[in-house]
DSSP file (Angstrom, degrees, kcal/mol; ACC not computed):
  #  RESIDUE AA STRUCTURE BP1 BP2  ACC     N-H-->O    O-->H-N    N-H-->O    O-->H-N    TCO  KAPPA ALPHA  PHI   PSI    X-CA   Y-CA   Z-CA
    1    1 A M              0   0    0      0, 0.0     2,-0.6     0, 0.0     0, 0.0   0.000 360.0 360.0 360.0  70.1   29.8   79.0  260.3
    2    2 A A        -     0   0    0      1,-0.0     2,-0.4     3,-0.0     3,-0.0  -0.606 360.0-150.6 -75.9 116.3   32.5   78.6  262.9
    3    3 A Q        -     0   0    0     -2,-0.6    -1,-0.0     1,-0.1     5,-0.0  -0.741  21.4-111.0 -90.4 133.3   33.9   75.1  262.7
    4    4 A E    >   -     0   0    0     -2,-0.4     3,-2.0     1,-0.1    -1,-0.1  -0.369  29.3-119.5 -58.5 138.7   35.3   73.6  265.9
    5    5 A D  T 3  S+     0   0    0      1,-0.3    60,-0.4    59,-0.1    -1,-0.1   0.703 110.7  45.4 -56.8 -23.5   39.0   73.3  265.6
    6    6 A T  T 3  S+     0   0    0     58,-0.1     2,-0.7     2,-0.0    -1,-0.3   0.282  89.6  92.7-109.1  11.2   38.9   69.5  266.0
    7    7 A E    <   +     0   0    0     -3,-2.0     2,-0.3    51,-0.0    58,-0.0  -0.913  55.9 173.2-106.2 112.7   36.1   68.7  263.7
    8    8 A F        -     0   0    0     -2,-0.7     2,-0.3     4,-0.0    -2,-0.0  -0.767  21.4-141.8-119.0 162.1   37.4   68.0  260.2
    9    9 A T    >   -     0   0    0     -2,-0.3     3,-2.2     4,-0.1    15,-0.3  -0.849  38.3 -84.5-119.7 157.9   36.0   66.7  257.0
   10   10 A I  T 3  S+     0   0    0     -2,-0.3    15,-0.2     1,-0.3     3,-0.1  -0.378 117.7  25.4 -60.2 132.8   37.4   64.3  254.4
   11   11 A G  T 3  S+     0   0    0     13,-3.5     2,-0.3     1,-0.3    -1,-0.3   0.294  91.1 130.8  94.2  -8.8   39.6   66.2  252.0
   12   12 A Q    <   -     0   0    0     -3,-2.2    12,-2.7    12,-0.2    -1,-0.3  -0.584  56.1-128.1 -81.1 138.4   40.4   69.0  254.5
   13   13 A H  E     -A   23   0A   0     -2,-0.3    53,-1.1    10,-0.2     2,-0.3  -0.666  31.6-179.6 -83.5 140.2   44.1   70.0  255.1
   14   14 A V  E     -AB  22  65A   0      8,-2.7     8,-3.1    -2,-0.3     2,-0.5  -0.915  27.1-121.9-134.9 160.7   45.3   70.0  258.6
   15   15 A V  E     -AB  21  64A   0     49,-3.2    49,-2.0    -2,-0.3     6,-0.2  -0.930  19.1-165.9-106.5 126.9   48.6   70.7  260.5
   16   16 A Y  E >>  -A   20   0A   0      4,-3.0     4,-2.7    -2,-0.5     3,-2.5  -0.933  29.4-120.2-111.7 106.3   50.0   67.9  262.6
   17   17 A P  T 34 S+     0   0    0      0, 0.0    85,-0.1     0, 0.0    46,-0.1  -0.113  93.7   7.5 -51.7 140.0   52.7   69.4  264.8
   18   18 A L  T 34 S+     0   0    0     83,-0.2    84,-0.1     1,-0.1   118,-0.0   0.341 130.4  60.8  68.4  -3.5   56.2   67.9  264.3
   19   19 A Q  T <4 S-     0   0    0     -3,-2.5     2,-0.3     1,-0.2    -1,-0.1   0.752  96.5-126.6-114.4 -49.2   54.9   66.0  261.3
   20   20 A G  E  <  -A   16   0A   0     -4,-2.7    -4,-3.0    26,-0.1     2,-0.4  -0.883  45.2 -24.9 134.2-166.3   53.6   68.5  258.8
   21   21 A V  E     +A   15   0A   0     -2,-0.3    24,-0.6    -6,-0.2    25,-0.5  -0.709  63.5 174.6 -87.0 133.0   50.6   69.4  256.7
   22   22 A G  E     -AC  14  44A   0     -8,-3.1    -8,-2.7    -2,-0.4     2,-0.4  -0.777  25.6-126.2-130.3 175.6   48.3   66.5  256.0
   23   23 A I  E     -AC  13  43A   0     20,-2.2    20,-2.5    -2,-0.3     2,-0.7  -0.986  25.8-116.7-127.3 137.1   45.0   65.8  254.4
   24   24 A I  E     + C   0  42A   0    -12,-2.7   -13,-3.5    -2,-0.4    18,-0.2  -0.613  35.5 175.5 -72.2 112.3   42.0   64.0  256.0
   25   25 A K  E     -     0   0A   0     16,-3.2     2,-0.3    -2,-0.7    -1,-0.2   0.764  59.9 -13.2 -90.2 -28.7   41.6   60.9  253.8
   26   26 A N  E     - C   0  41A   0     15,-1.3    15,-2.9   -17,-0.1     2,-0.5  -0.989  48.3-134.8-165.1 161.8   38.9   59.2  255.7
   27   27 A I  E     + C   0  40A   0     -2,-0.3     2,-0.3    13,-0.2    13,-0.2  -0.966  38.8 174.0-127.0 112.7   36.9   59.0  258.9
   28   28 A K  E     - C   0  39A   0     11,-2.0    11,-3.7    -2,-0.5     2,-0.4  -0.794  27.6-132.1-120.6 158.9   36.6   55.4  260.1
   29   29 A E  E     - C   0  38A   0     -2,-0.3     2,-0.4     9,-0.3     7,-0.1  -0.919  20.9-171.3-108.6 139.1   35.3   53.6  263.1
   30   30 A R  E     - C   0  37A   0      7,-2.4     7,-3.4    -2,-0.4     2,-0.6  -0.954  23.5-122.6-124.9 147.7   37.3   50.9  264.9
   31   31 A E  E     + C   0  36A   0     -2,-0.4     2,-0.4     5,-0.2     5,-0.2  -0.793  31.3 176.0 -92.9 128.6   36.1   48.7  267.6
   32   32 A L  E >  S- C   0  35A   0      3,-3.1     3,-1.8    -2,-0.6    -2,-0.0  -0.971  71.7 -19.9-134.0 117.2   38.1   48.8  270.8
   33   33 A R  T 3  S-     0   0    0     -2,-0.4     3,-0.1     1,-0.3    -1,-0.1   0.887 128.5 -51.0  51.6  43.1   37.1   46.8  273.9
   34   34 A G  T 3  S+     0   0    0      1,-0.2     2,-0.4     0, 0.0    -1,-0.3   0.485 118.6 109.2  78.6   2.9   33.6   46.6  272.5
   35   35 A E  E <   -C   32   0A   0     -3,-1.8    -3,-3.1     2,-0.0     2,-0.6  -0.923  68.4-127.8-115.5 136.9   33.2   50.3  271.8
   36   36 A K  E     -C   31   0A   0     -2,-0.4    -5,-0.2    -5,-0.2    -7,-0.0  -0.728  27.4-168.6 -84.6 123.3   33.2   51.9  268.4
   37   37 A I  E     -C   30   0A   0     -7,-3.4    -7,-2.4    -2,-0.6     2,-0.3  -0.949  16.4-133.3-115.1 124.0   35.8   54.7  268.3
   38   38 A P  E     -C   29   0A   0      0, 0.0    17,-2.7     0, 0.0    18,-0.4  -0.593  26.5-170.1 -78.0 138.3   35.9   57.2  265.4
   39   39 A Y  E     -CD  28  54A   0    -11,-3.7   -11,-2.0    -2,-0.3     2,-0.5  -0.952  20.6-134.5-126.5 144.2   39.3   57.9  263.8
   40   40 A Y  E     -CD  27  53A   0     13,-2.9    13,-2.4    -2,-0.4     2,-0.7  -0.850  16.6-148.7 -90.5 135.0   40.7   60.4  261.4
   41   41 A V  E     -CD  26  52A   0    -15,-2.9   -16,-3.2    -2,-0.5   -15,-1.3  -0.936  21.5-171.7-103.9 114.5   42.9   58.9  258.7
   42   42 A I  E     -CD  24  51A   0      9,-3.2     9,-2.9    -2,-0.7     2,-0.5  -0.921  14.6-154.8-116.6 127.7   45.5   61.5  257.8
   43   43 A Y  E     -CD  23  50A   0    -20,-2.5   -20,-2.2    -2,-0.5     2,-0.7  -0.886   6.3-160.2-100.4 126.8   48.0   61.3  254.9
   44   44 A I  E >>> -CD  22  49A   0      5,-3.6     5,-2.1    -2,-0.5     3,-0.7  -0.915   1.3-165.8-110.7 108.2   51.1   63.4  255.4
   45   45 A D  G >45S+     0   0    0     -2,-0.7     3,-1.0   -24,-0.6    -1,-0.2   0.877  79.8  62.9 -62.4 -44.2   52.7   64.0  252.0
   46   46 A V  G 345S+     0   0    0    -25,-0.5    -1,-0.2     1,-0.3   -26,-0.1   0.806 120.6  24.9 -57.7 -31.9   56.1   65.3  253.2
   47   47 A S  G <45S-     0   0    0     -3,-0.7    -1,-0.3     2,-0.1    -2,-0.2   0.336 103.0-125.1-111.9   4.5   56.9   61.9  254.9
   48   48 A D  T <<5 +     0   0    0     -3,-1.0     2,-0.4    -4,-0.6    -3,-0.2   0.930  64.1 143.4  49.0  51.6   54.6   59.8  252.8
   49   49 A M  E   < -D   44   0A   0     -5,-2.1    -5,-3.6     2,-0.0     2,-0.5  -0.934  43.5-154.9-125.8 142.7   52.9   58.6  256.0
   50   50 A T  E     -D   43   0A   0     -2,-0.4     2,-0.4    -7,-0.2    -7,-0.2  -0.976  18.0-175.5-115.6 129.0   49.4   57.8  256.9
   51   51 A V  E     -D   42   0A   0     -9,-2.9    -9,-3.2    -2,-0.5     2,-0.5  -0.921  17.7-146.7-123.3 150.0   48.3   58.1  260.6
   52   52 A S  E     -D   41   0A   0     -2,-0.4   -11,-0.2   -11,-0.2    -2,-0.0  -0.974  18.9-177.1-115.1 125.5   45.1   57.2  262.3
   53   53 A I  E     -D   40   0A   0    -13,-2.4   -13,-2.9    -2,-0.5     5,-0.1  -0.983  30.7-116.5-124.4 127.0   44.2   59.5  265.3
   54   54 A P  E >>  -D   39   0A   0      0, 0.0     3,-1.9     0, 0.0     4,-0.6  -0.412  24.8-127.7 -59.6 135.6   41.1   58.9  267.5
   55   55 A V  G >4 S+     0   0    0    -17,-2.7     3,-1.1     1,-0.3     4,-0.4   0.867 110.0  57.4 -52.3 -39.5   38.8   61.9  267.0
   56   56 A A  G 34 S+     0   0    0    -18,-0.4    -1,-0.3     1,-0.2     4,-0.3   0.700 107.0  48.8 -67.2 -18.9   38.7   62.3  270.8
   57   57 A K  G <> S+     0   0    0     -3,-1.9     4,-1.8     1,-0.1    -1,-0.2   0.435  83.0  93.9-100.4  -1.4   42.6   62.7  270.9
   58   58 A V  H <X>S+     0   0    0     -3,-1.1     5,-1.2    -4,-0.6     4,-0.8   0.916  84.1  50.2 -60.5 -45.7   42.9   65.3  268.2
   59   59 A K  H >45S+     0   0    0     -4,-0.4     3,-0.9     1,-0.2    -1,-0.2   0.925 111.4  48.6 -60.4 -45.0   42.9   68.3  270.5
   60   60 A D  H 345S+     0   0    0     -4,-0.3    -1,-0.2     1,-0.2    -2,-0.2   0.811 108.1  55.2 -63.9 -31.1   45.6   66.7  272.7
   61   61 A S  H 3<5S-     0   0    0     -4,-1.8    -1,-0.2    -3,-0.1    -2,-0.2   0.620 109.9-122.8 -80.0 -12.1   47.7   65.9  269.7
   62   62 A G  T <<5 +     0   0    0     -3,-0.9    -3,-0.2    -4,-0.8     2,-0.1   0.489  55.0 155.6  86.0   1.8   47.7   69.5  268.6
   63   63 A I      < +     0   0    0     -5,-1.2     2,-0.3   -47,-0.1    -1,-0.3  -0.427  16.9 168.2 -65.1 134.6   46.2   68.8  265.1
   64   64 A R  E     -B   15   0A   0    -49,-2.0   -49,-3.2    -2,-0.1   -58,-0.1  -0.947  37.6 -92.0-145.3 163.2   44.5   71.8  263.8
   65   65 A A  E     -B   14   0A   0    -60,-0.4   -51,-0.2    -2,-0.3   -60,-0.0  -0.356  55.3 -90.5 -69.9 156.4   42.9   73.2  260.6
   66   66 A L        -     0   0    0    -53,-1.1    -1,-0.1     1,-0.1     2,-0.1  -0.329  47.4-106.7 -61.5 150.0   45.1   75.3  258.3
   67   67 A V        -     0   0    0      1,-0.1    -1,-0.1    -3,-0.1    -3,-0.0  -0.408  37.4-104.4 -73.4 158.8   45.0   79.0  259.1
   68   68 A G     >  -     0   0    0     -2,-0.1     4,-2.2     1,-0.1     5,-0.2  -0.274  37.3 -95.8 -76.2 169.9   43.1   81.3  256.7
   69   69 A P  H  > S+     0   0    0      0, 0.0     4,-2.6     0, 0.0     5,-0.2   0.860 122.5  53.8 -56.9 -39.8   44.9   83.6  254.2
   70   70 A A  H  > S+     0   0    0      1,-0.2     4,-2.2     2,-0.2     5,-0.1   0.920 111.5  44.7 -63.7 -42.9   44.8   86.7  256.4
   71   71 A K  H  > S+     0   0    0      2,-0.2     4,-2.3     1,-0.2    -1,-0.2   0.858 112.3  52.4 -70.2 -34.8   46.5   84.8  259.3
   72   72 A A  H  X S+     0   0    0     -4,-2.2     4,-2.4     2,-0.2    -2,-0.2   0.921 110.6  47.8 -65.3 -43.3   49.1   83.2  256.9
   73   73 A E  H  X S+     0   0    0     -4,-2.6     4,-2.4     2,-0.2    -2,-0.2   0.916 111.4  50.7 -61.9 -43.5   50.0   86.7  255.6
   74   74 A K  H  X S+     0   0    0     -4,-2.2     4,-2.1     1,-0.2    -2,-0.2   0.909 110.3  49.8 -61.6 -42.7   50.3   88.0  259.1
   75   75 A A  H  X S+     0   0    0     -4,-2.3     4,-0.7     2,-0.2    -1,-0.2   0.915 110.8  49.3 -62.7 -43.7   52.6   85.1  260.1
   76   76 A L  H >< S+     0   0    0     -4,-2.4     3,-0.7     1,-0.2     4,-0.4   0.891 111.4  49.6 -64.0 -38.7   54.8   85.7  257.0
   77   77 A K  H >< S+     0   0    0     -4,-2.4     3,-1.4     1,-0.2    -1,-0.2   0.879 103.5  60.4 -65.5 -37.0   55.0   89.4  257.8
   78   78 A S  H >< S+     0   0    0     -4,-2.1     3,-1.9     1,-0.3    -1,-0.2   0.673  84.3  80.0 -68.2 -16.0   55.9   88.7  261.4
   79   79 A I  T << S+     0   0    0     -3,-0.7    -1,-0.3    -4,-0.7    -2,-0.2   0.837  91.2  51.8 -59.5 -32.0   59.1   86.8  260.3
   80   80 A S  T <  S+     0   0    0     -3,-1.4    -1,-0.3    -4,-0.4    -2,-0.2   0.405  85.2 117.6 -88.6   4.7   60.8   90.2  259.8
   81   81 A D  S <  S-     0   0    0     -3,-1.9    -3,-0.0     1,-0.2    84,-0.0  -0.250  84.8 -73.9 -62.8 159.4   59.9   91.4  263.3
   82   82 A K        -     0   0    0      1,-0.1     2,-0.5     2,-0.0    -1,-0.2  -0.316  51.4-135.3 -57.8 133.6   62.8   92.0  265.7
   83   83 A Y        -     0   0    0     -3,-0.1    -1,-0.1    31,-0.1    -4,-0.0  -0.820  12.7-160.7 -98.6 128.4   64.4   88.8  266.9
   84   84 A E        -     0   0    0     -2,-0.5    31,-0.0     0, 0.0    -2,-0.0  -0.928  21.1-135.3-106.8 110.5   65.3   88.4  270.5
   85   85 A P        -     0   0    0      0, 0.0     2,-0.6     0, 0.0    30,-0.0  -0.294  14.2-120.0 -66.8 148.8   67.8   85.6  271.0
   86   86 A L        -     0   0    0     29,-0.1     2,-1.3     2,-0.1     7,-0.1  -0.795  18.2-150.9 -86.5 120.9   67.4   83.0  273.7
   87   87 A N        +     0   0    0     -2,-0.6     2,-0.3     6,-0.0    -1,-0.1  -0.496  58.8 102.8 -94.4  66.4   70.4   83.2  276.0
   88   88 A V  S    S-     0   0    0     -2,-1.3    -2,-0.1     1,-0.1     5,-0.0  -0.898  80.0 -82.4-136.5 165.2   70.4   79.5  277.2
   89   89 A D     >  -     0   0    0     -2,-0.3     4,-2.5     1,-0.1     3,-0.3  -0.222  49.2-101.8 -67.3 165.5   72.4   76.5  276.2
   90   90 A W  H  > S+     0   0    0      1,-0.2     4,-2.9     2,-0.2     5,-0.2   0.828 119.2  55.8 -62.7 -33.6   71.5   74.6  273.1
   91   91 A K  H  > S+     0   0    0      2,-0.2     4,-2.1     1,-0.2    -1,-0.2   0.921 111.8  42.7 -66.0 -42.7   69.7   71.7  275.0
   92   92 A A  H  > S+     0   0    0     -3,-0.3     4,-2.4     2,-0.2    -2,-0.2   0.910 115.7  49.7 -67.4 -41.8   67.4   74.2  276.8
   93   93 A R  H  X S+     0   0    0     -4,-2.5     4,-2.5     1,-0.2    -2,-0.2   0.912 109.7  52.0 -61.7 -43.1   66.9   76.2  273.6
   94   94 A Y  H  X S+     0   0    0     -4,-2.9     4,-2.7    -5,-0.2    -2,-0.2   0.930 110.4  47.6 -59.3 -46.9   66.1   72.9  271.7
   95   95 A Q  H  X S+     0   0    0     -4,-2.1     4,-2.5     2,-0.2    -2,-0.2   0.904 110.7  51.5 -63.8 -41.5   63.4   71.9  274.3
   96   96 A I  H  X S+     0   0    0     -4,-2.4     4,-1.9     1,-0.2    -1,-0.2   0.923 113.2  45.8 -58.8 -44.4   61.9   75.4  274.2
   97   97 A N  H  X S+     0   0    0     -4,-2.5     4,-2.4     2,-0.2    -2,-0.2   0.874 110.1  52.6 -70.3 -37.4   61.6   75.2  270.5
   98   98 A V  H  X S+     0   0    0     -4,-2.7     4,-2.8     1,-0.2    -1,-0.2   0.930 109.8  50.2 -60.8 -44.1   60.2   71.6  270.5
   99   99 A D  H  X S+     0   0    0     -4,-2.5     4,-2.0     1,-0.2    -2,-0.2   0.888 109.3  51.5 -61.6 -38.8   57.5   72.8  272.9
  100  100 A L  H  X S+     0   0    0     -4,-1.9     4,-1.2     2,-0.2     5,-0.3   0.918 111.6  46.2 -64.1 -43.1   56.7   75.7  270.6
  101  101 A V  H  < S+     0   0    0     -4,-2.4     3,-0.4     1,-0.2    -2,-0.2   0.913 111.2  52.2 -66.9 -40.9   56.4   73.4  267.6
  102  102 A K  H  < S+     0   0    0     -4,-2.8    -1,-0.2     1,-0.2    -2,-0.2   0.870  99.3  63.5 -61.8 -35.9   54.3   70.9  269.6
  103  103 A E  H  < S-     0   0    0     -4,-2.0    -1,-0.2    -5,-0.2    -2,-0.2   0.895  95.7-157.4 -54.6 -39.4   52.0   73.9  270.5
  104  104 A G     <  +     0   0    0     -4,-1.2    -1,-0.1    -3,-0.4    -3,-0.1   0.318  37.6 138.7  86.6  -7.8   51.4   73.9  266.8
  105  105 A S     >  -     0   0    0     -5,-0.3     4,-1.9     1,-0.1    -1,-0.2  -0.391  61.1-123.6 -70.9 152.4   50.2   77.5  266.2
  106  106 A I  H  > S+     0   0    0      1,-0.2     4,-2.2     2,-0.2    -1,-0.1   0.851 112.6  57.1 -63.4 -32.2   51.5   79.2  263.1
  107  107 A E  H  > S+     0   0    0      2,-0.2     4,-2.0     1,-0.2    -1,-0.2   0.901 106.6  47.3 -65.1 -40.7   52.9   82.0  265.3
  108  108 A S  H  > S+     0   0    0      2,-0.2     4,-1.9     1,-0.2    -1,-0.2   0.861 110.6  52.3 -69.9 -33.9   54.9   79.5  267.4
  109  109 A I  H  X S+     0   0    0     -4,-1.9     4,-2.5     2,-0.2    -2,-0.2   0.900 107.8  51.9 -67.2 -39.9   56.3   77.8  264.2
  110  110 A V  H  X S+     0   0    0     -4,-2.2     4,-3.1     1,-0.2     5,-0.3   0.915 107.4  53.2 -60.0 -43.3   57.3   81.3  262.9
  111  111 A K  H  X S+     0   0    0     -4,-2.0     4,-2.8     1,-0.2     5,-0.2   0.909 110.3  47.1 -58.7 -42.7   59.2   81.9  266.2
  112  112 A V  H  X S+     0   0    0     -4,-1.9     4,-2.7     2,-0.2     5,-0.3   0.940 114.4  45.9 -65.5 -47.6   61.1   78.6  265.9
  113  113 A V  H  X S+     0   0    0     -4,-2.5     4,-2.3     1,-0.2     5,-0.2   0.945 116.4  45.8 -59.9 -48.5   62.0   79.3  262.2
  114  114 A Q  H  X S+     0   0    0     -4,-3.1     4,-2.3    -5,-0.2     5,-0.2   0.943 115.6  45.5 -60.5 -50.4   63.1   82.9  263.0
  115  115 A G  H  X S+     0   0    0     -4,-2.8     4,-2.1    -5,-0.3    -2,-0.2   0.918 116.7  42.7 -62.6 -46.8   65.1   81.9  266.1
  116  116 A L  H  X S+     0   0    0     -4,-2.7     4,-2.3    -5,-0.2    -1,-0.2   0.837 112.2  54.8 -73.6 -31.4   66.9   79.0  264.6
  117  117 A Y  H  X S+     0   0    0     -4,-2.3     4,-0.9    -5,-0.3    -2,-0.2   0.966 112.7  42.1 -61.8 -51.6   67.6   80.8  261.3
  118  118 A H  H  X S+     0   0    0     -4,-2.3     4,-0.7    -5,-0.2     3,-0.5   0.875 113.5  53.3 -64.9 -36.5   69.2   83.7  263.1
  119  119 A R  H >X S+     0   0    0     -4,-2.1     4,-2.4    -5,-0.2     3,-1.1   0.898 104.5  55.8 -63.4 -39.6   71.1   81.3  265.4
  120  120 A S  H 3< S+     0   0    0     -4,-2.3    -1,-0.2     1,-0.3    -2,-0.2   0.721 100.4  59.8 -67.6 -19.8   72.4   79.4  262.4
  121  121 A K  H 3< S+     0   0    0     -4,-0.9    -1,-0.3    -3,-0.5    -2,-0.2   0.729 111.4  40.3 -77.3 -22.4   73.9   82.7  261.1
  122  122 A I  H << S-     0   0    0     -3,-1.1     2,-0.3    -4,-0.7    -2,-0.2   0.871 134.2  -5.9 -89.2 -44.9   76.0   83.0  264.3
  123  123 A K  S  < S-     0   0    0     -4,-2.4    -1,-0.4     0, 0.0     0, 0.0  -0.993  83.2 -89.6-153.5 144.9   77.0   79.4  264.7
  124  124 A E        -     0   0    0     -2,-0.3    -3,-0.1    -3,-0.1    -4,-0.1  -0.317  49.8-116.0 -58.4 136.7   76.2   76.1  263.0
  125  125 A L        -     0   0    0      1,-0.1    -1,-0.1    -9,-0.1    -9,-0.0  -0.470  27.2-107.0 -74.9 143.4   73.2   74.4  264.6
  126  126 A P     >  -     0   0    0      0, 0.0     4,-2.6     0, 0.0     3,-0.3  -0.316  41.0-101.4 -60.4 157.1   73.6   71.0  266.3
  127  127 A V  H  > S+     0   0    0      1,-0.2     4,-2.4     2,-0.2     5,-0.2   0.877 121.3  50.3 -52.6 -46.4   72.1   68.2  264.3
  128  128 A Q  H  > S+     0   0    0      1,-0.2     4,-2.1     2,-0.2    -1,-0.2   0.908 112.8  46.3 -62.9 -41.2   68.9   68.0  266.4
  129  129 A E  H  > S+     0   0    0     -3,-0.3     4,-2.9     2,-0.2    -1,-0.2   0.881 110.3  53.9 -67.7 -36.8   68.2   71.7  266.1
  130  130 A R  H  X S+     0   0    0     -4,-2.6     4,-2.8     2,-0.2    -2,-0.2   0.921 109.6  47.6 -62.7 -43.7   68.9   71.6  262.4
  131  131 A K  H  X S+     0   0    0     -4,-2.4     4,-2.4     2,-0.2    -1,-0.2   0.905 112.5  49.1 -63.2 -41.6   66.3   68.9  262.0
  132  132 A L  H  X S+     0   0    0     -4,-2.1     4,-2.9     2,-0.2     5,-0.2   0.916 111.6  49.5 -64.1 -43.1   63.8   70.8  264.1
  133  133 A Y  H  X S+     0   0    0     -4,-2.9     4,-2.9     2,-0.2     5,-0.2   0.945 111.9  47.9 -59.6 -49.3   64.5   74.0  262.0
  134  134 A D  H  X S+     0   0    0     -4,-2.8     4,-2.3     1,-0.2    -2,-0.2   0.894 113.6  48.0 -60.2 -40.5   64.0   72.1  258.7
  135  135 A S  H  X S+     0   0    0     -4,-2.4     4,-2.4     2,-0.2    -2,-0.2   0.938 113.7  45.7 -66.0 -47.8   60.8   70.5  260.0
  136  136 A A  H  X S+     0   0    0     -4,-2.9     4,-2.6     1,-0.2    -2,-0.2   0.910 113.6  50.0 -62.8 -42.5   59.4   73.8  261.3
  137  137 A L  H  X S+     0   0    0     -4,-2.9     4,-2.7    -5,-0.2    -1,-0.2   0.916 110.8  49.9 -61.8 -43.5   60.4   75.6  258.0
  138  138 A G  H  X S+     0   0    0     -4,-2.3     4,-2.7    -5,-0.2    -2,-0.2   0.904 111.2  48.2 -61.7 -42.9   58.7   72.8  256.0
  139  139 A I  H  X S+     0   0    0     -4,-2.4     4,-2.9     2,-0.2     5,-0.3   0.929 112.9  48.5 -63.4 -45.3   55.5   73.1  258.0
  140  140 A L  H  X S+     0   0    0     -4,-2.6     4,-2.4     2,-0.2     5,-0.3   0.924 113.5  46.7 -61.6 -45.6   55.5   76.9  257.6
  141  141 A I  H  X S+     0   0    0     -4,-2.7     4,-2.5     2,-0.2    -2,-0.2   0.948 115.4  45.7 -61.0 -49.6   56.1   76.7  253.9
  142  142 A D  H  X S+     0   0    0     -4,-2.7     4,-2.6    -5,-0.2     5,-0.3   0.931 114.1  47.3 -61.7 -47.3   53.4   74.0  253.4
  143  143 A E  H  X S+     0   0    0     -4,-2.9     4,-2.8     1,-0.2     5,-0.2   0.941 115.8  43.8 -63.1 -46.9   50.8   75.7  255.5
  144  144 A C  H  X S+     0   0    0     -4,-2.4     4,-2.6    -5,-0.3     6,-0.3   0.877 112.3  54.6 -66.0 -36.4   51.3   79.1  253.9
  145  145 A S  H  X>S+     0   0    0     -4,-2.5     5,-1.5    -5,-0.3     4,-1.1   0.943 114.3  39.1 -61.1 -49.6   51.4   77.5  250.4
  146  146 A F  H  <5S+     0   0    0     -4,-2.6     3,-0.2     2,-0.2    -2,-0.2   0.927 118.2  49.0 -65.9 -44.8   48.0   75.8  250.9
  147  147 A S  H  <5S+     0   0    0     -4,-2.8    -2,-0.2    -5,-0.3    -1,-0.2   0.872 120.7  34.1 -65.2 -38.9   46.4   78.7  252.7
  148  148 A L  H  <5S-     0   0    0     -4,-2.6    -1,-0.2    -5,-0.2    -2,-0.2   0.499 103.9-123.4 -97.4  -4.6   47.5   81.3  250.2
  149  149 A G  T  <5 +     0   0    0     -4,-1.1     2,-0.3     1,-0.2    -3,-0.2   0.858  67.2 131.5  66.0  35.1   47.2   79.1  247.1
  150  150 A K      < -     0   0    0     -5,-1.5    -1,-0.2    -6,-0.3    -2,-0.1  -0.811  65.0 -93.6-117.6 159.6   50.9   79.8  246.1
  151  151 A E    >>  -     0   0    0     -2,-0.3     4,-1.8     1,-0.1     3,-0.6  -0.415  33.0-121.4 -68.5 144.6   53.7   77.5  245.1
  152  152 A P  H 3> S+     0   0    0      0, 0.0     4,-2.6     0, 0.0     5,-0.2   0.857 112.6  57.6 -54.7 -36.9   56.0   76.3  248.0
  153  153 A E  H 3> S+     0   0    0      1,-0.2     4,-2.0     2,-0.2     5,-0.1   0.878 105.4  49.9 -63.5 -37.4   59.0   77.8  246.2
  154  154 A E  H <> S+     0   0    0     -3,-0.6     4,-2.0     2,-0.2    -1,-0.2   0.910 111.5  47.9 -67.0 -42.4   57.4   81.2  246.2
  155  155 A I  H  X S+     0   0    0     -4,-1.8     4,-2.7     1,-0.2    -2,-0.2   0.907 109.4  53.8 -63.9 -42.2   56.6   81.0  249.9
  156  156 A E  H  X S+     0   0    0     -4,-2.6     4,-2.5     1,-0.2     5,-0.2   0.908 107.9  49.9 -59.9 -42.7   60.1   79.9  250.6
  157  157 A K  H  X S+     0   0    0     -4,-2.0     4,-2.3     2,-0.2    -1,-0.2   0.908 110.8  49.9 -62.0 -42.2   61.5   83.0  248.8
  158  158 A I  H  X S+     0   0    0     -4,-2.0     4,-2.0     2,-0.2    -2,-0.2   0.935 110.8  49.8 -61.2 -47.0   59.2   85.2  250.8
  159  159 A I  H  X S+     0   0    0     -4,-2.7     4,-2.2     1,-0.2    -2,-0.2   0.941 113.7  43.9 -59.3 -49.8   60.3   83.7  254.1
  160  160 A F  H  X S+     0   0    0     -4,-2.5     4,-1.5     1,-0.2    -1,-0.2   0.858 111.0  53.8 -69.6 -33.3   64.0   84.0  253.4
  161  161 A S  H  < S+     0   0    0     -4,-2.3     4,-0.3    -5,-0.2    -1,-0.2   0.880 113.3  44.4 -66.6 -33.6   63.7   87.5  252.1
  162  162 A R  H >< S+     0   0    0     -4,-2.0     3,-0.7    -5,-0.2    -2,-0.2   0.808 108.6  56.2 -79.5 -29.5   61.9   88.5  255.3
  163  163 A L  H 3< S+     0   0    0     -4,-2.2    -1,-0.2     1,-0.2    -2,-0.2   0.836 104.3  55.6 -66.2 -31.2   64.4   86.6  257.5
  164  164 A E  T 3<        0   0    0     -4,-1.5    -1,-0.2     1,-0.2    -2,-0.2   0.601 360.0 360.0 -78.5 -11.0   67.2   88.7  255.9
  165  165 A K    <         0   0    0     -3,-0.7    -1,-0.2    -4,-0.3    -2,-0.1   0.500 360.0 360.0 -70.0 360.0   65.6   92.0  256.9
């Protein structure tokens, strides 16, 4: 029963890049220029925000279903992989990392968390990078927590213990 990545059901958790993990609260139709357009209504707990996204625009927005437990475990394990620093100025590094988060895959989010964590150990991150790091870390914690059925605090401990390896 392979579900298309952009077909969601009410009550399903999804990842919205740069926003966090949300839950599909409703699927509504709105009339726009005489045409009925289906929308997903997504509640994002971390920011206490509700967004409406046209079903046809979901793929472009990067919204995707949560990964399964095996993929979440693999992502958590990959955090302790060898880290290769980006040798570019902070603005270029920031843009590379924003693009990775927008891509939305759990692997790209791990890369951002790993890279900015190690960078912060060398030198304090600029405010924008710090916010991006906090956002990526929050998304990773939330997604793995839901996917693995574990408390966010437990996932956070796992992430930091593996970052320190």
